[in-house]
C-alpha angles and dihedrals in degrees: 000000000000090000091054092051091051091049090052091054092046088052089053092054093049091048091067108047121183112271134199131176140186133196110205124171095159124122144130122338117253105139145007144221112227136198103055113145146075095295092042129034106338098200130052124164150148128238118218140180121234118233131204091291094069107175111098112218101177147327137214137206125190118230134179141187130016122018137274145177115224147167122219126217141183119208137161111263126221098188097272107031151354126307127207127327125337118274088204135013122179131208117253110292124197122219109200099202132243138251115269113320096338118129132214133199118249106197131188119199107205103175112235110322112185111229130175117268113240094019128114124239136175129230113196146166123220137187091192111136094359124118110243134211118256092254093044123157129083139192130239131217119243116216121258089020100283138073111258097029109140105203094149118058094191096070150354145225111272135179142183135212092179097125149287098291134071090234090059092045092049096043101051136063118264128222113251098144089216093290096309091129093061118209140313121228103275141158131199127172127201142188135189111296132213097239143034093057097309106131091004112118119247117244091264090051091049089053090052091048094049091045091050092050090047092052092046091048092048092050090050092051091050090050092051090049091053091049091052091050091050 
C-alpha cells in the first residue's frame, strides 16, 4: 500500500513538468520605423499572447539613432487599448543613441510577473510626460526587415498619439489597424508562474493526488486497528 501511495505522488510530480517559453521576433536589420519620441508619436509597443509558462521575466525592444528617455509598461490588451492597472511600470530609462543605423537592445527585467495563459497583453515604451534630450527621437526595428511583416501571430505592433500623459494614453483607443503594421523586433521570456494554472495540478493529477492520500490514509487506519487489536 505504501508503495502505491508513493507512486501516486511521483505521478503527480511528473504530470506538471517545468516549462519555459520565449517570444522572439528579432532578426537582421533591413528597415526602420521612424517618428518615435516626444515631438512625434509618444507611444510604440507590441502586443503578445501568454503561453503555458505565464510568468513574465523580462522584455526587450530594439532602438536606433538619436537619444530618448522613456518609461516601459505592461498592460492587458482588449484589441484596441489598455485594460485595468499596469502590471509593470518602469522608472525613466535613458537610451543614449547609436552610431548610424545600428540598433541596440533596451531590456527591462521585471522579475516574475504572473499573467494569464492564453490572454493578450501589450508591452510599450512612452515618452509622454518625460523631459527629452535636445536630439530626442529614435527609430524602431520592424520584424522580418520590413514594416508590415507579420512574423508573430500572437500579437502586433501598436501605437498611440492620444496625448502627452499616461492618463490620455490609457483612456483612449490605440491604432493597431487590425495587425496591418506587422510586428516590431521584440523579445519576452517567461517561466512557470505561481497562479493561473501554472503549478496547479490538472484534474487527472488531482485525482491521483486524492487517490494517493486516500490509500495512505486507509493504510494508516488499518495499521492503527491492528495496534488496537494487539
